[in-house]
C-alpha positions as CSV (number, residue, x, y, z in Angstrom):
1,X,239.3,186.4,61.1
2,X,239.7,190.3,59.5
3,X,236.2,190.1,59.4
4,X,235.4,189.0,63.1
5,X,237.8,192.1,63.6
6,X,235.4,194.8,61.3
7,X,238.0,194.4,59.2
8,X,238.0,194.3,54.9
9,X,240.6,192.3,53.1
10,X,242.6,194.1,50.4
11,X,244.4,191.6,47.6
12,X,246.8,193.4,45.1
13,X,246.5,193.6,41.6
14,X,250.1,195.1,40.8
15,X,253.1,192.9,42.1
16,X,256.2,195.2,40.6
17,X,258.3,192.1,42.0
18,X,260.1,194.6,44.4
19,X,261.2,191.5,46.3
20,X,263.6,190.5,44.5
21,X,265.5,193.9,44.6
22,X,265.3,195.4,40.9
23,X,265.8,198.7,40.1
24,X,263.7,201.6,40.9
25,X,263.3,201.8,36.8
26,X,262.0,198.5,36.9
27,X,259.9,198.7,39.6
28,X,258.5,201.7,37.8
29,X,257.4,200.1,34.3
30,X,256.3,197.6,35.3
31,X,254.0,199.5,37.9
32,X,252.9,201.8,35.1
33,X,252.4,199.2,32.4
34,X,249.8,197.0,35.0
35,X,248.4,199.5,37.1
36,X,244.5,201.0,36.6
37,X,242.0,202.4,38.7
38,X,241.6,200.9,41.8
39,X,244.1,198.8,41.7
40,X,246.1,197.9,44.6
41,X,250.0,197.9,43.9
42,X,252.0,195.3,46.1
43,X,255.6,197.2,47.6
44,X,257.9,196.0,50.1
45,X,259.3,197.7,53.3
46,X,261.8,195.3,54.7
47,X,264.2,192.3,54.3
48,X,267.3,194.3,53.3
49,X,267.7,197.2,51.5
50,X,264.9,199.3,49.8
51,X,266.2,201.7,48.6
52,X,265.1,201.3,45.1
53,X,261.3,200.7,46.2
54,X,261.8,204.3,47.9
55,X,262.8,205.6,44.8
56,X,260.5,204.2,43.0
57,X,257.6,205.5,44.9
58,X,258.7,209.0,44.8
59,X,258.3,209.0,41.2
60,X,255.1,206.3,40.7
61,X,253.1,208.8,43.5
62,X,252.7,211.4,41.6
63,X,252.6,209.7,38.4
64,X,249.8,207.8,39.7
65,X,247.5,210.7,41.2
66,X,248.4,212.3,37.5
67,X,246.9,209.5,35.8
68,X,244.2,208.3,38.0
69,X,243.3,211.4,40.2
70,X,244.4,212.4,43.5
71,X,241.1,211.3,45.4
72,X,241.9,207.3,44.5
73,X,245.5,207.6,46.3
74,X,245.2,207.5,50.0
């Protein structure tokens, strides 16, 4: 279906399991251990309180930019 719509399917490669609502520090550690250049990190923004995911993103975005370069993150 995506191809028919002129879209390209992407698949995540890092799942910090934030759907289970672990603390932000746990999410950060899981992403930092698994992220590699070109990685796609799966994170959830729905289904209840996502404050830990948001807090983790606040730290991870800068960290991943420093590690892998700004051009790789959009």
